[in-house]
N, C-alpha and C positions, 0 to 999 in steps of 0.2 A: 596629632592625636596619639601617634605611636608611642610618644614618650611619657604620656600621661599616666596617672596612678592606675586608672581603670585597667590598664593592660599589663600591670606589673605582675611579677609571680607571687604566689602565696607567701605568707610570712612564716618564720621558723621561730622557735622558742628564743627568748631573749632576756638578758640581764637588765637590771633598772636602767632606764633612759636618762643619761647624764648631760646631754648636749643636743643642740638643734639638729645636728647632722643625724643623730640617731633617732630623733623624733620623726624627722622626715622619712628615713628608711622604714620606720615602723609602719607609718600610715601608707607608704606607696606599696607595701607588702601585706596590708591589713587583709584578713580573711574573714572577718566578722561583718555580715551585712548591716549596714547603717542607712536608715531612711529619714528624709525630711518630708513631712506632711504638710500640705497647705493649699490654699486656693490657687496660689502660684508658687513657682520655685525662686521668686525674686530674691528674698533675704539671703540665701546661700548659693545662689547660682554661681557656677565655676568651682566650687569647693571640690567637686568630683575630679578636678585636676590634680589634687593632691592626695585624696583619699580614695584608695581602691575599694570597690564594693560599695560605693555610695550612690544612692538612687533618690530621685525626686518623685513623690506620689502627689499628683495635684488634680484638682478639679477641672481646671483650665489647661489646655495644652496649646501654647503660643506657636509651637513648631508643627502642629497637625501630625504628630506621630514621627517627625524626623529627628528628634533629639534622642540619642541612644540611652541617656540616663534619666528620661523623664517618662513616667508611667501615668497614663490617664484612663480610668475605666471608659469602656465603650458606650455601655448602657447607663444613662443617667435619667431616670425619671423626674418629672417636674417636682421640685420641692422648693418651698418658700423658706431657705435658711435665714435664721435671725441672727447668727453670730459666727465667728470663726470656729469657735469650739464646735458648733453643730456640723460645720463642713467636715472638720477634721474626724470627728466621731463617724460620720457617714462613711468616709473613706476608709477608716479603720475596718469597719464592719461589712465593707463591700466584698462581695465573693471574689471578683476578679482580682482585687487587691490581695486578699487572703490566700489566694491561689498562687499569685506571684512570689509572695514572701515564703510560702511553704516550700516551694520548688527550689528555692535557693539555699535552703539550710542544710548544713552538714549535721550528722547525728549529734544531739546534745547541745547544739547552738541555739541561742535566743537572739533574734533580731534586735537591733537597737533603734529606737524611734525617738526623733526630735520634732519639735513644731514651735511656732510662735506662741499661739494660744490653745489651752487646753482647760479641762476642768475635772472634777472628781469622776464623772462619768467616763471621761478618757481614761483615767486610771484604772477604773473598773474594767473597761474593755480590754486594755493591754494585759492586766492580769489574768484575765480569763483566756486570752489568746496566747499568752506565754511570750509576751513582748516586754522588752525593757525599756521603760520611758525614761530616757537619760536627760532628766530635768528635775529642778527642786519640786516638791509637792506642791499641788494646786492650793492647798491651804496656806502654805507659807507664802507663795507668790501673791495670793490675794491679800493677805495681811500686808506685805511690803509694798503693794502696788498702791496703797493709800498715800496721797500727797500728805496727808496730816501725819501718819506714821513716819514717813520719810523725813519730814520736817524734825520730828522729835528725836529720831534717831541721830540725824546729822548734827543737831545741836549738842548731843551727849559727847560726841568725838571732835568737837570744834570744826565742824563743817557747816557754817551758817547759812541760813536762807536769806533772801532779800527781807529787810525788816518787815515784821508781819505780826499779826496776832490770830490764834485759832479761837473762833468763837461761833456760837449758834445765835442768829439774829431773827427777829420776828417781823421787823419793819424797817423803814428807811431811817427813822430816828435811832433805832438799835445799831444799825450799821455804822452811822456817824458816831455815836457814842463810843463803840468799840474801837474805831479807828482813832478818835481823838485820845482815848486813853493810852493807846499804844504808840502815840506820836507819828501817826502815818500820813497826816494831811488829809486832803479832800479828793485827790486824784488816785483812785484805788484799782487794784486788780484782785478780783474775788475768784476763787477756785473750790470747786467741790471735791471731794475726797478722790472720786474716780473720774476719769475723763477719757477722751479719745480725739488725738489730732487738734486739740484747741478748741472743741466743740462744748466744753464745760469750763472754759476760761471767760470771765466777763469783765469788761472794762466799764467801771462805774465812777462817774465825777458828778452826776447830777441826779435828781429825783426821777427825772425822766428815764435815765439809763437803768435806775433801780426798778422802776415799773416793768421795763421791758424783760428783766431777767429774774424777777422775785420769785416766780413759781418754782425755779431750779434751786433757789437758795433758802428760802424760808423754812425753818425747821430742821435743817441740816446743819451739822458742824462744818464750817467752811474755813479756808485759809484766805485771810484778808491781808493783802500786801499793799505796801507803798508802790506807786507806780514809778519806775526808775527809766532812765534812758539807757537801755541794754542791748548788748549783741547776745543772741543765743548761740550757745556752742555746744555740740553734742561730742560725747566720747564714750566708747565702749570698752568694757574691761572683762577680765575673766578672773574669779577667785578660785585659786588652786590651793592644794595642800602645801605649796611652796610660797604662797603669797599672791598678790594681785598683779596681774599683767595688765598694763594700761595701753590701750590703742591709740590711733592718731586723734587729734582734735579736729572737728569739723564744724564750720559755720551751718546754720540752718536757713532754708528758704521758708519763710512763713507768711501766709496771708496774702500772697500775690494774687490779684483779681484774675490774671490770665490763667493761673493754675488751679485755684480752688475758689469755692464760693464761701469758705468759712474764715472769717475774720480771725487772725491769729492761728489758722490751721497749718499744720506742717505739709510742706510740699517739696522737700527735697534737701540736698546737702552740698556743700563744697568743702573740699579739702585742699588746702594750699599752705605754703609755708608761714604766712603771716597770721593765720588764725589766732594763734596765741604765740607770744615770743617771751623770752626772757623770764623775769620774775614771775610774771602773771602765769605762764605755762608751768613753771616750777611749783607755784602754789596750787594751781588747779590739779596737777598730777598728784601732789600730796594729799589733796582733798579726796581724791577718788580712791586712792590706796586706803585712807583712814576709813572712809565709808565702806570699803570692801571688807576690811577686817570688822567692822561692826556688823555687817550682814553675816560674816561667818559665825559670830556669836550667837545669832539668830538661828543657825542651822543651815544657812544658804551656802551653796557653792555653785560655781559655773558661771555663765554668760550674764551680763547685765549692762544696762546702758544708763548714763547719767546726762542730764541736761544741766550745763553750767551757764549762769547768766553774768556777763561781765559789764559792770557799770561803766559806761563810756566817759562818764564825767569824773570818776574817781579811781577807775582801774581796779575796783574790788571784784573779786570773784565770789559768786554766791551759788549755793546748790539750787537748781530749778526744781528738778523732779527726777525720780528714779524709775527706770523701766526694768522691772526683774525678769528679762527675757531677751531673746534675739530681738533685734529692732529693725527699723527700716533703713538704719544707716550701715548695717552689716554689709550690704552689697559693695559699699565703697571701702569700708575696712578690710575686706578681703582680697582687694587688688592693689594695695599699696606697695611701696618699695620693701617695708617690713616684712610683707607676706612673701614676696618673691626672693628676698634675701634669707629669710628665715622660713616661717610657716604662717598661713592666715591665723587670725586671732581665735577663730571657732576651734582650730585644733587643739588649744589648750583646755577648752571646754570637754571635747572628746577624750583627752588624756584623763580628765578628772572622773570620767564615767565608764571608761573601759577597763578591763581587767589588765592593767599594766602599771608597773612600777616606775617611778621617775623621780628624779632629784635634780632640779634645775635651779640656775642663779637667776632669780627673778629680777633682782636689782641690776644685774648686768644686762639682761634682755630689755628692760624698760629704758635704760640708758642708751642703749644702741638704737631702739626704736625711735626715741626722740631725735637723734642725729639723722635717721634715715627719712624721717618725715619732713625734714627741711628742705627736700628737693622733689616732693610728690604734688601732684596737682590733678584732681579729678572732681567732677560734679555729676550730680543727677537731679532730674526733675520728675515728679510725680504729676502727671497731666490729668486732671479731673474735668468731668463735664461741669461747665459753669452756667449754662443756660437752664431755664426752667421746663423746657419741653421734654417729653418723653418720645423716644424714637426707636423704631427697630432698625438696627444697623444694616445697610446694605454693602457698603465697602468700607475697609479700614486699612490703616497703615500695617503693613506686613513686619513681623519680627525679623530683625537681622541688621546689617551693618549698612550705614548710610554715609554719603560724603557730600561736600559743597562742592559743585562743579565751578569752572571758572567764571560763569555768570552768577554765581551766588546761590543757585537752585540746589535744594537738598534733594539728592538722587538715591534711590535704593541700590546698593552696590551687590550685596549677595546674602544669601542666608547665613547666618552664624549662630553658634551655640551660646555665646556669651559675649561680654563686652571686653575680655581680656587682651584681645588683639588690637584695640585701638591705639594709635600711635600720636595723634596730634588733634589740635582743635578743628581741623577740617572734617573730622570723622565723628560719628556718632553711633550708638547702638539703641535700637527701640525694641522694648519688649511689650508686645500687644498683650493686653489683658481682655477687653471685650472686642469681639470681632463680628464678622457678618452672621447675621441670625440671632445676635444677643441684642439687649436693650440698653440704651444710655438714658440717664436722667440726672438730674442736679445732684452733683456730689459723687457720681459714679466714677471709678478710676478706668481711664482710657488705656494707659499704659505708662511705661517708665522709660525716660530717655537719659542715657549715660553718655558723658563725653569727657574728653580732657579739657583744661582751661576753666576759667571761672564764668559763672552765670549771673553774678550780681556785681554791683558797683555800690560803693559807700558814698552817701551824700552828707558829708560832714557829721553833724550830730543828728541828722534826720534818719529816717528808715532806709534800708538798702532798697534799690531798685534793679530790677532785671536788666541785663545788658541788652543791647541792640541785638546781638548774636542769638540770646537766649529766646527774645520775642520772635525772632525770625524762625528759629527752630520750632517753638510752638505753634506758630502759625502754619508752618510747612507740615506738620503732623496732622494738625487738626483739619487742614485742607483735604486730606486723604480719607476723611470720614464722611460718608453720606448716610441718610436714612430717611425713613418714612415716619412722620408724626402720627401718633396715636390720639384718636378722639373718641370718648374725652380722655384727657390725659390723667391717668391714675396717680395717687400720691405715692411716691416710692420711699421706702424706709431708708434712713442714713446707711452708708455703706463705706467700707474702706478695704478694699481686697488687699492692697499692698501691705497694710500694717497688721493684716490678719483677720479682721472682721468679715463677715460673710458677704459674699456677692449676692445679696438678697434678690430674689426674683421679683419682678415687678407683678404686683398682684393682679391676677385675673387678666392678664394680658395675653399671655401665651399658654396654649393648651399642651405644651411640651417642654422638655427640659432645655435650658441654654446649651447652644453649641459648645462643643470643646474647642473653641476658637481663640481663647485669650490665655493669659498667663495662668508679699508679705508675707522688731521689734516690733 
């Protein structure tokens, strides 16, 4: 840790930054407090290695106070949070958090605040408290978050979506008619404008499928797509005044029953050299840069994530959706070879929002990062509770570094601050989210496991499957969780701590706040 940015001397005045070396020096000597707020520090964990004065303010503390850059309020009364915005707003107004931030300010300084999800109330709180929210406006992000808006903007600049039509349908016959008019066939994917981890993506091929999902579709303008045999690929990028910097491409883990109860739900990422190669990679990169330029025309700047769908049968690359925010893939983006050779991708976002002049050759950076991505290999899995029972957790897997011993058993090796020290496939890092004293229910995020090596295997034209090693890792982590069932079991609201939505409390089960025992584009 002695060489990390947290312990570097304060910055001096500087001229415009013109290369990566100067950018690295600027952030290693940064004297402006920068905070990442969230239920967990997952999305940007490890960024404090590059950025001096970077702190995580979180509702859950996976290290029980041992991480020097993670701050969690000690007093947390019982609250039923409904969203990630609510939990971040609560943290911003918390007296302990405000005292921490005030104590670190030099005269005339304004702390910089970043987070995954926020709203107009977040902006109001930051304005009142004198904090700079270093993100595009909530109004703009909400506008761009719509899958319908994204589809239209992409089409304007030659970034096509899977063959589709945007329509408002009232019944099964109306859906069939809209699909027939657009030449989409009868095997369809229907998406509402806003969604979360696949929960509002519906696969409809029969009238029976329609009846199952019609309440979410009827009366709303939706995106009706032809169902294709595709590989979902995620890529993050940052729109700066010098152009769009594109990060590495990652495959997605989606819908694996051992990880998530949601069909089509996101549950992790893999980064490996063959995610996209050759012409497909070049076309996808150009698509992301064109989309970034179009977002700039809307007034957007900074970090965003794009889902690219690659048709396995034709090698066509399509725009899947846009997430105008830090995403769940950021954790992998920030440990790439490009990050260590240059800087993590999020650094370019900070450059755009801090008071610093820079003039960087974005074309050269993108070209070099594509070469560096050809040798990197990382994976992560978001482990959700998949059983319908609601339990109070008695024991949980601790946060830290694990290894597979000679017998193949997953063994806890030591406490660790992040996953940056992992060396090979025999090691893994687990970030606990819910721990002893908390509650687990169907869909709750138990934790995140990060490792080197791949966790999926392709099955020809069929869907990817988890590797034997991946399933062994999942089972080994789950085996460390024990709990006491609650009777009668209350119905818990949907939750996705990792991606930023609230760790919603289980209604009327506990008379006190969840423990600060756990850890989210």
